[in-house]
Steps between C-alpha positions, in 0.01 A plus 500: 500500500630843409641708791278799415196275527627383840535862607141572394373195688692602811370857475144369476555274802647787700212727406242238590673419828492860618131517407404204721749578777767238439843641573724208412541417133711190438824592331765330298270231378452326173133425555263735319189399693356743750595453862246755621282336763126492451292771661370396845134493392569232234653207691444253215769670289853404605835650397609332177844406630441448873685169517738557211860567593638809323813458289769769471595650167737290295852637448429563132192704594703713742770542232236613249365757747853628563579521128177689432552753780866542403405587142218729612718704735835470321676323786752222433339160551810377683461776759133422562566125524788562738286718725218242498745217576659694786177640643271196489685212334221511236229434763174684434382451856811639672431749780779667697503591867482864385176432310647489148295274272546277198763432239661845516427547871309824461373689799127561461562876494745466208258274313221757549723775358506300177132406512575137578392231740825344623322165548432463126818370329447689173444826685781432745756449225369792295509741796840376619645536150345845463665596832835368371453723192445797732821415688697451177394846385578649841856360518587504130770766548645375829847351533362145551153499346427126516620462858299805604185367332534165675580661836204737466268209421610342828554793738300774330622786286508729804780292652695493172461877466600560864821296463568609139514136394453156650421547871737344754237250614628142505169365372485746208863441399441124506180545300680703232769231471242220473302677228817586303614135520162380373494746210790302351289181518209639296559602140297804396 
C-alpha cells in the first residue's frame, strides 16, 4: 500500500479518535484496520483487532520512509539513518526517559512545531528530518557544520550556540561520535 494512502488512513483514524474521545492511536503498525473501540452504547461492535498482536514496521518500510523524507527535505539519507539508528535502533515504539518518542526520538513539543504526531512513524521521520534540515541551514557556515548539526539534534541548538560548537557534555560528545561512525555504514 502506498505511503500517502497510509498517511490518509492514519489521519482519518486520528480525526475519528478525537471525535469519540479516544486518545491513544496505535502507532508503528502494519495493520490498516481500525483499532478505535466501539462507542459504549453499542456493545455488540468490538474493535476489529482486539486480539491481534501488532507488528512493527519492516526494515524496508522504515528505509522507504527515511528515503522519502530525505528527498523531500534535502537531507542526506545516511545522516537520517544514522540518527534513527543512534536514537531508537530503528524501533518505532522507543520512548526515552525524557519523553522523546519514536524512531527519531522527537519530543512532543518539537513534533508539534512541525505539525506532526511523534507516535506516527511517517510523521516522526518527516518532522525529525525537517528539523535536521533546519539545523543544517543554521550551522551551514560554522567551522564544523556536521558535528554541530548532530550535537544540536542531541543537546539542542541553544547549547551548541552557547558553546560555539559541540557542548562539553560527555553524552553529547559520545552521541556525535556514534552518529558519525554510523554515517560511514550507510551509503547515501
